[in-house]
C-alpha positions in Angstrom: 96.9 120.2 84.3 99.9 118.3 83.0 101.5 119.6 79.9 101.5 117.4 76.8 104.8 115.8 75.9 106.5 115.3 72.6 107.6 111.8 73.5 106.4 108.9 75.7 108.7 109.9 78.5 110.1 113.0 80.1 111.2 114.4 83.4 108.2 114.0 85.7 107.6 115.8 89.0 110.2 115.1 91.6 109.4 112.2 93.9 109.0 112.6 97.7 111.3 110.8 100.0 111.0 109.7 103.6 113.3 110.6 106.4 116.1 108.2 107.2 117.3 104.8 105.9 115.9 101.4 106.7 117.3 100.3 110.1 120.6 98.4 109.9 122.0 99.9 106.6 123.3 103.2 107.7 124.1 106.0 105.3 123.5 105.2 101.7 123.9 107.1 98.4 120.4 106.0 97.5 117.8 107.2 99.9 114.6 105.0 100.2 111.4 106.2 98.7 108.9 107.8 101.0 105.2 107.5 101.3 103.6 107.5 97.9 100.0 108.3 97.1 97.9 106.7 94.4 97.7 103.0 93.2 100.0 100.5 95.1 103.1 99.3 93.4 102.4 95.9 91.7 103.6 92.7 93.3 106.6 91.0 91.9 104.9 87.8 90.8 102.2 87.7 88.1 100.5 84.8 86.3 102.1 83.8 83.1 100.3 85.1 79.9 99.7 82.7 77.1 101.8 83.5 74.1 100.3 83.4 70.6 102.6 81.4 68.3 102.3 81.1 64.5 101.6 77.4 63.8 102.7 77.8 60.1 106.2 78.8 61.1 108.5 75.7 61.2 110.9 77.3 63.7 108.2 78.5 66.2 108.3 77.2 69.7 105.5 74.8 70.6 103.7 76.0 73.7 103.0 72.4 74.8 106.7 71.7 75.1 108.0 71.8 78.7 111.6 71.0 77.8 113.7 71.5 74.8 116.9 69.5 74.5 119.8 71.4 73.1 120.0 75.1 72.2 116.9 76.8 70.8 117.5 78.0 67.2 117.0 81.6 66.3 113.3 82.3 65.7 113.1 83.8 62.3 109.8 85.6 61.6 109.1 87.6 58.5 107.7 91.1 58.8 103.9 90.9 59.3 103.9 87.8 61.5 102.5 88.5 65.0 103.5 87.7 68.5 101.0 89.2 71.0 99.4 91.0 68.1 102.4 93.0 67.0 104.8 92.6 64.1 108.1 91.0 65.1 111.1 91.2 62.7 114.7 90.1 62.7 117.3 92.9 62.6 120.5 92.3 60.8 123.6 91.8 63.1 125.3 95.0 64.1 128.3 95.8 62.0 131.5 96.0 63.9 134.2 98.4 62.9 136.9 96.4 64.7 137.5 92.7 64.8 137.0 90.9 68.1 134.1 93.0 69.3 130.9 91.1 70.3 128.3 90.6 67.6 124.7 91.2 68.6 121.7 89.7 66.8 118.5 91.6 67.6 114.9 90.4 67.3 112.6 93.4 67.2 109.5 93.3 69.4 106.8 95.8 70.0 104.7 96.0 73.2 101.0 95.4 72.8 98.7 98.4 72.7 96.7 97.2 75.7 97.0 94.8 78.7 100.4 96.2 79.7 101.9 94.6 82.7 101.3 96.8 85.8 105.0 96.6 86.7 105.9 98.9 83.7 105.4 102.0 85.7 107.2 104.4 83.3 105.2 103.1 80.4 101.7 103.1 82.0 102.0 106.5 83.6 105.2 108.4 82.8 104.0 111.5 84.6 103.2 109.8 87.9 105.1 110.3 91.2 106.2 106.7 91.0 107.8 107.2 87.6 109.5 110.4 88.9 110.9 108.4 91.8 112.6 105.9 89.4 114.1 108.9 87.5 115.5 110.2 90.8 116.9 106.7 91.4 118.6 107.0 88.1 120.0 110.4 89.1 121.4 109.1 92.4 122.9 106.0 90.7 124.7 108.1 88.1 126.1 110.4 90.8 128.1 107.6 92.4 130.2 107.0 89.3 128.0 105.9 86.4 128.3 102.2 86.9 128.1 100.1 83.8 126.9 96.8 85.2 124.3 97.2 88.0 122.9 94.2 89.8 119.4 94.6 91.4 118.6 92.0 94.0 116.7 91.7 97.3 116.9 89.7 100.5 113.9 87.5 99.7 111.4 86.7 96.9 108.6 89.2 96.6 110.6 92.2 97.7 110.2 94.1 94.4 113.6 93.5 92.7 112.1 92.8 89.3 109.9 95.9 89.4 113.0 97.9 90.4 115.3 96.5 87.8 112.8 96.9 84.9 111.9 100.5 85.8 115.6 101.5 86.5 116.5 100.2 83.0 113.6 102.1 81.5 114.7 105.3 83.3 118.3 104.9 82.2 117.3 104.3 78.5 114.5 106.9 78.5 114.3 108.9 75.3 117.4 107.2 74.0 119.6 109.0 76.6 121.8 105.8 77.1 122.2 102.5 75.4 120.8 100.1 78.0 120.6 96.3 78.2 118.2 94.6 80.7 119.4 91.1 81.7 117.4 88.4 83.5 119.3 85.8 85.5 116.7 84.4 88.0 116.5 81.0 86.2 114.0 79.5 88.8 111.4 82.3 88.5 111.7 84.1 85.2 109.4 87.1 84.7 110.4 89.0 81.6 108.3 87.0 79.1 105.3 87.8 81.2 106.2 91.5 81.6 107.2 92.3 77.9 105.0 89.6 76.2 107.6 87.8 74.2 109.4 84.5 74.1 113.2 84.9 73.6 114.5 83.3 70.4 117.4 81.9 72.5 117.2 81.6 76.3 119.8 83.7 78.0 120.7 80.8 80.4 121.5 78.6 77.4 123.5 81.5 75.9 125.6 81.7 79.0 126.6 78.0 78.7 127.3 78.3 75.0 129.4 81.4 75.2 131.5 80.0 78.0 133.0 77.6 75.5 132.7 79.9 72.4 133.0 83.5 73.6 132.9 84.9 70.1 129.5 83.6 69.2 126.8 86.2 68.4 124.5 87.2 71.3 120.7 86.9 70.7 118.8 89.8 72.3 115.4 91.4 72.0 115.1 95.0 70.8 112.1 97.0 72.0 112.3 100.2 70.0 109.5 102.1 71.7 111.4 101.7 75.0 114.9 102.3 73.6 115.8 99.0 75.4 117.5 95.7 74.7 116.5 92.7 76.7 118.1 89.3 77.5 115.5 87.0 78.9 115.1 83.5 80.3 112.7 81.2 78.5 110.3 79.8 81.1 109.3 76.9 78.8 112.7 75.3 79.3 113.3 73.4 82.5 115.9 75.3 84.5 117.4 73.0 87.0 121.1 74.1 86.9 122.6 76.8 89.2 123.8 80.0 87.7 127.3 79.5 86.2 129.4 82.2 87.9 132.4 82.1 85.5 130.0 82.0 82.5 128.2 85.1 83.8 131.6 86.9 84.2 132.5 86.1 80.6 129.1 87.3 79.4 129.5 90.7 81.2 133.0 91.1 80.0 131.9 90.6 76.4 128.7 92.7 76.7 130.6 95.6 78.2 132.5 95.7 74.9 129.3 95.8 72.9 128.9 99.5 73.6 126.2 99.5 76.3 126.3 102.4 78.7 124.4 100.4 81.3 123.6 96.7 81.9 120.9 96.2 84.5 120.8 92.7 85.9 117.6 91.4 87.5 119.3 88.9 89.9 117.9 86.2 92.2 117.3 87.0 95.9 120.4 86.9 98.0 119.2 84.6 100.8 118.9 80.9 100.0 121.5 80.8 97.2 125.0 82.0 96.3 124.0 83.3 92.8 124.4 87.0 93.6 127.7 86.3 95.3 128.9 84.8 92.1 127.7 87.7 90.0 128.9 90.5 92.3 132.5 90.3 91.2 131.5 90.9 87.6 129.4 94.0 88.5 130.1 97.6 89.3 127.4 98.1 92.0 124.5 96.3 93.7 121.1 97.8 94.5 118.8 96.2 97.1 115.0 96.4 96.7 112.9 96.3 99.8 109.1 96.3 100.2 107.4 98.1 103.0 105.6 95.9 105.6 107.2 92.8 104.0 111.0 93.1 104.1 112.6 92.8 107.5 115.6 94.4 109.0 116.8 90.9 110.0 116.7 89.7 106.3 118.5 92.9 105.2 121.3 92.4 107.7 121.7 88.8 106.7 121.8 89.6 103.0 124.4 92.3 103.6 126.5 90.0 105.7 126.3 87.3 103.0 127.1 89.6 100.1 129.4 92.1 101.8 129.1 95.8 101.5 131.9 96.6 99.1 129.7 97.1 96.0 126.3 97.8 97.6 125.2 101.2 96.4 122.1 101.4 98.6 118.5 100.3 99.0 115.2 101.1 97.4 112.1 101.0 99.5 108.9 100.3 97.5 105.7 101.4 99.1 102.5 99.4 98.7 100.2 102.1 99.9 
């Protein structure tokens, strides 16, 4: 019988690992996960969930809109209004003791009590072997130098990078052990609004463009107190046709490092088929590759490593489906 816990998380039982690395990578500080029993790890892509929006709020986003011209204004919702059935409130900007430090505007959001996304492994079953494996991933990552900006990518779409990024961020932030920001940069396939059940007041892709010209503008982020996590998400209701702006991303990471985050976990696009991760790697401290058993191939992994280079690659994470 599992002992009751005082908080929603805790150090679960150690995960079990397989023997050896995926072919082609060689030695890595992060050993892949071994065979796991129980329910399979959820797939990366999930259908979008309709978002309930207050019609009586003048600043609310209209779900029928497929494109919004210009920046989205900050969504101001009084205490008691509901998005996905939970109260959402604005938090006053953080006071800065020194001039020149980034200002963060937080919109507080609470996860719903039910219908949680299956990719939130550490929330759905914090005592599972799968959750323990993500905590071991946290341990191995901290052993290699406590990187502040960690990019999580994969060779191809569907390899499990979003699941890995989300649960790595949850493990790093668990029980308030570290101030953690989870950032979404895959503008063509955003997933965070589906996973966390919110619409960001200001799309992170638009913030990148705005802060490139005005670096001292406040950053608009989502605060999820029950997870001890801040989130910067892409708004899927806005047509995203532009490529990721590499210089703008570098400026954003430079500013957000100064905001006091111990860790910034970036859910990046896949490596193959675009140069987005190459543009982001220079602004990061390390890169983690997610691979999925019986889906990812050694050939794709070699190609991704050749394209990205191995200087900042910390290792690989192998996600088992059965």
